[in-house]
Kinemage of the C-alpha trace (Angstrom):
@kinemage 1
@onewidth
@group {chain A} dominant
@subgroup {mainchain}
@vectorlist {calphas} color= white
{ca met a 1} P -43.465 -89.269 58.115
{ca asn a 2} L -41.935 -90.002 54.750
{ca asn a 3} L -41.412 -87.448 52.118
{ca arg a 4} L -44.376 -88.310 50.122
{ca asn a 5} L -46.739 -87.518 53.053
{ca val a 6} L -44.722 -84.355 53.898
{ca ile a 7} L -45.222 -83.130 50.399
{ca lys a 8} L -48.981 -84.181 50.356
{ca asn a 9} L -49.667 -82.525 53.630
{ca phe a 10} L -47.833 -79.286 52.738
{ca phe a 11} L -50.022 -78.877 49.439
{ca asn a 12} L -53.115 -79.847 51.299
{ca arg a 13} L -52.602 -76.829 53.624
{ca leu a 14} L -51.681 -74.435 50.816
{ca ala a 15} L -54.472 -75.520 48.331
{ca pro a 16} L -57.299 -73.198 49.487
{ca asp a 17} L -55.118 -70.070 49.069
{ca trp a 18} L -53.177 -71.200 46.091
{ca met a 19} L -53.329 -68.516 43.326
{ca asp a 20} L -53.498 -68.982 39.607
{ca glu a 21} L -51.688 -65.709 38.803
{ca asp a 22} L -53.631 -64.560 35.775
{ca glu a 23} L -50.938 -62.196 34.634
{ca leu a 24} L -48.895 -65.232 33.835
{ca ala a 25} L -51.503 -66.778 31.467
{ca pro a 26} L -49.558 -65.538 28.344
{ca val a 27} L -46.442 -67.490 29.476
{ca arg a 28} L -48.755 -70.658 30.101
{ca asp a 29} L -49.965 -70.040 26.546
{ca glu a 30} L -46.651 -69.933 25.221
{ca ile a 31} L -45.593 -73.028 26.939
{ca val a 32} L -48.414 -75.056 25.197
{ca arg a 33} L -47.805 -73.400 21.888
{ca arg a 34} L -44.212 -74.095 22.008
{ca ser a 35} L -44.763 -77.753 22.772
{ca ala a 36} L -46.556 -78.048 19.389
{ca leu a 37} L -49.155 -80.663 20.361
{ca ser a 38} L -51.699 -81.810 17.811
{ca glu a 39} L -55.355 -82.402 18.407
{ca asn a 40} L -56.872 -85.483 19.701
{ca arg a 41} L -54.047 -86.313 22.086
{ca ile a 42} L -54.126 -87.919 25.550
{ca ile a 43} L -52.339 -85.516 27.798
{ca leu a 44} L -51.290 -86.114 31.487
{ca asp a 45} L -51.039 -83.000 33.587
{ca ala a 46} L -48.770 -84.175 36.426
{ca gly a 47} L -48.604 -82.244 39.578
{ca cys a 48} L -51.584 -80.288 38.196
{ca gly a 49} L -52.500 -78.575 41.551
{ca lys a 50} L -55.825 -76.718 41.048
{ca gly a 51} L -55.856 -76.903 37.396
{ca val a 52} L -54.077 -73.684 36.242
{ca met a 53} L -52.925 -75.451 32.847
{ca val a 54} L -56.335 -76.924 32.126
{ca pro a 55} L -57.673 -74.084 29.835
{ca his a 56} L -54.276 -73.896 28.055
{ca leu a 57} L -54.121 -77.636 27.603
{ca leu a 58} L -57.638 -77.808 26.392
{ca ser a 59} L -56.762 -75.324 23.777
{ca thr a 60} L -55.072 -78.058 21.848
{ca asn a 61} L -58.280 -80.032 21.711
{ca pro a 62} L -57.282 -83.238 23.486
{ca ser a 63} L -59.145 -86.404 23.391
{ca arg a 64} L -58.552 -86.819 27.025
{ca leu a 65} L -56.919 -84.739 29.758
{ca leu a 66} L -55.708 -86.477 33.055
{ca glu a 67} L -55.285 -84.130 36.013
{ca leu a 68} L -52.893 -85.941 38.454
{ca asp a 69} L -51.728 -84.532 41.838
{ca leu a 70} L -50.487 -86.088 45.090
{ca ser a 71} L -52.480 -83.610 47.147
{ca asp a 72} L -56.240 -84.718 47.588
{ca glu a 73} L -57.087 -81.238 48.358
{ca met a 74} L -55.590 -79.800 45.145
{ca ile a 75} L -57.446 -82.496 43.037
{ca arg a 76} L -60.739 -81.742 45.034
{ca leu a 77} L -60.555 -77.971 44.104
{ca asn a 78} L -59.369 -78.725 40.515
{ca arg a 79} L -62.499 -80.930 40.022
{ca leu a 80} L -64.783 -78.440 41.412
{ca arg a 81} L -63.484 -75.999 38.699
{ca trp a 82} L -63.301 -78.326 35.785
{ca glu a 83} L -65.520 -81.339 36.127
{ca tyr a 84} L -68.050 -80.141 33.590
{ca asp a 85} L -65.721 -81.195 30.717
{ca ser a 86} L -66.102 -84.867 30.157
{ca arg a 87} L -62.667 -85.141 28.500
{ca ile a 88} L -61.003 -84.392 31.927
{ca ser a 89} L -60.392 -87.013 34.703
{ca phe a 90} L -58.959 -86.592 37.989
{ca leu a 91} L -56.490 -88.785 40.086
{ca cys a 92} L -54.983 -88.268 43.325
{ca asp a 93} L -51.918 -90.276 43.284
{ca asp a 94} L -47.998 -90.323 43.150
{ca ile a 95} L -46.809 -90.148 39.495
{ca leu a 96} L -44.092 -92.808 40.388
{ca thr a 97} L -46.485 -95.478 41.566
{ca ala a 98} L -49.693 -94.494 39.725
{ca asp a 99} L -51.321 -96.979 37.311
{ca leu a 100} L -51.812 -94.601 34.339
{ca pro a 101} L -53.104 -94.647 30.810
{ca val a 102} L -50.584 -94.091 28.072
{ca pro a 103} L -50.474 -90.542 27.246
{ca asp a 104} L -49.150 -88.777 24.225
{ca ala a 105} L -47.800 -85.972 26.297
{ca val a 106} L -46.929 -85.299 29.886
{ca phe a 107} L -46.789 -81.616 31.298
{ca ile a 108} L -45.044 -80.869 34.569
{ca phe a 109} L -45.774 -77.288 35.236
{ca asn a 110} L -44.634 -75.473 38.433
{ca ala a 111} L -44.213 -78.982 39.960
{ca tyr a 112} L -40.732 -80.299 38.883
{ca pro a 113} L -38.689 -79.379 41.908
{ca his a 114} L -41.143 -81.259 44.098
{ca leu a 115} L -40.584 -84.490 42.339
{ca leu a 116} L -37.556 -85.629 44.219
{ca asp a 117} L -36.373 -88.738 42.700
{ca lys a 118} L -35.558 -87.503 39.185
{ca thr a 119} L -33.947 -90.888 38.049
{ca ala a 120} L -37.067 -92.811 38.969
{ca leu a 121} L -39.256 -90.143 37.252
{ca ala a 122} L -37.239 -90.406 34.068
{ca lys a 123} L -37.644 -94.220 34.026
{ca lys a 124} L -41.394 -94.037 34.864
{ca leu a 125} L -41.793 -91.489 32.083
{ca ser a 126} L -39.946 -93.472 29.509
{ca asp a 127} L -42.040 -96.697 30.559
{ca leu a 128} L -45.229 -94.656 30.105
{ca leu a 129} L -44.740 -92.661 26.845
{ca pro a 130} L -44.714 -94.203 23.397
{ca ala a 131} L -41.925 -93.462 20.848
{ca asp a 132} L -42.006 -89.762 20.009
{ca gly a 133} L -44.164 -88.828 23.117
{ca thr a 134} L -43.487 -85.610 24.619
{ca val a 135} L -42.637 -84.453 28.074
{ca val a 136} L -42.774 -80.720 28.974
{ca ile a 137} L -41.249 -79.539 32.133
{ca ala a 138} L -41.833 -75.747 32.873
{ca his a 139} L -42.133 -73.263 35.353
{ca ser a 140} L -43.477 -69.593 34.937
{ca ser a 141} L -40.091 -68.113 36.183
{ca gly a 142} L -36.455 -69.060 35.673
{ca lys a 143} L -34.588 -71.447 38.066
{ca asp a 144} L -32.767 -68.618 39.887
{ca phe a 145} L -36.169 -66.998 40.956
{ca ile a 146} L -37.717 -70.477 41.831
{ca asn a 147} L -34.828 -71.707 43.889
{ca gln a 148} L -34.764 -68.418 45.827
{ca ile a 149} L -38.549 -68.652 46.576
{ca his a 150} L -37.960 -72.215 47.831
{ca his a 151} L -35.097 -71.292 49.891
{ca asp a 152} L -36.730 -68.239 51.424
{ca ser a 153} L -39.785 -70.267 52.408
{ca gly a 154} L -37.704 -72.555 54.586
{ca ala a 155} L -40.424 -75.243 54.573
{ca cys a 156} L -39.805 -76.030 50.889
{ca glu a 157} L -36.228 -77.232 51.558
{ca met a 158} L -37.863 -80.340 52.928
{ca ile a 159} L -39.938 -80.861 49.934
{ca ser a 160} L -38.145 -79.701 46.962
{ca ile a 161} L -34.885 -79.912 45.229
{ca pro a 162} L -33.293 -76.771 43.605
{ca leu a 163} L -33.694 -76.689 39.828
{ca lys a 164} L -30.574 -77.002 37.718
{ca ser a 165} L -30.049 -75.816 34.210
{ca pro a 166} L -32.009 -77.641 31.525
{ca leu a 167} L -28.880 -79.279 30.203
{ca glu a 168} L -28.094 -80.406 33.819
{ca glu a 169} L -31.658 -81.632 34.443
{ca tyr a 170} L -31.577 -83.663 31.217
{ca glu a 171} L -28.908 -85.950 32.624
{ca pro a 172} L -31.327 -88.684 34.012
{ca tyr a 173} L -33.541 -88.440 30.784
{ca gly a 174} L -30.660 -88.963 28.178
{ca lys a 175} L -30.717 -92.604 27.635
{ca tyr a 176} L -34.673 -92.418 27.030
{ca phe a 177} L -35.322 -88.869 25.671
{ca ser a 178} L -34.052 -86.289 23.329
{ca leu a 179} L -33.986 -82.644 24.790
{ca thr a 180} L -35.492 -80.999 21.645
{ca asp a 181} L -36.139 -77.367 23.158
{ca trp a 182} L -35.125 -75.464 26.296
{ca glu a 183} L -35.011 -72.070 27.973
{ca asp a 184} L -33.954 -70.652 31.319
{ca ser a 185} L -34.616 -66.976 31.391
{ca asp a 186} L -36.223 -64.657 34.060
{ca arg a 187} L -39.776 -65.299 32.694
{ca leu a 188} L -39.566 -69.093 31.823
{ca tyr a 189} L -38.121 -72.381 32.783
{ca tyr a 190} L -38.849 -74.656 29.892
{ca met a 191} L -37.718 -78.289 28.667
{ca lys a 192} L -39.268 -80.287 25.996
{ca leu a 193} L -38.134 -83.982 25.744
{ca thr a 194} L -39.158 -86.370 23.002
{ca arg a 195} L -39.038 -90.130 23.634
{ca lys a 196} L -36.520 -92.033 21.506
């Protein structure tokens, strides 16, 4: 079984019990505020899971929000929660191979360690986004905490790569994007990239 299927099956199994952690809503609000998106944008929520970022991203009043996840069970549960909003569409696919509309911004929240080929991801995002397009890579905890959780779970070692500092993670993006904001603290891991 290839890594793509291992990752998909792992998250399909976890989907029914996956929690949104309501106490972290202020961190998600901050991530969106800090990203400074203007209204009427097309946003891609990559690795969206059950849609935890949807209400926060909708607060920017996008013209369209595309929820993308490799796990069909995550997408199914996401759709059940949010299908009433006509601005939202749902796609179960791999970001590296999916045929996607051109977004103004891509958010990768709590999913980045599970996107294993960072060089291919940087190239895909550079091909996808227009000049001045935005990529936000964020986690609701710092890298040390995330890496410890993935290490302790055992299973995650097969489906994730430890987070590095934002400056180290920026390396494969450098020829396509500027790193315009970053933080790695106990409460937040955050990178904002702007397409050159």
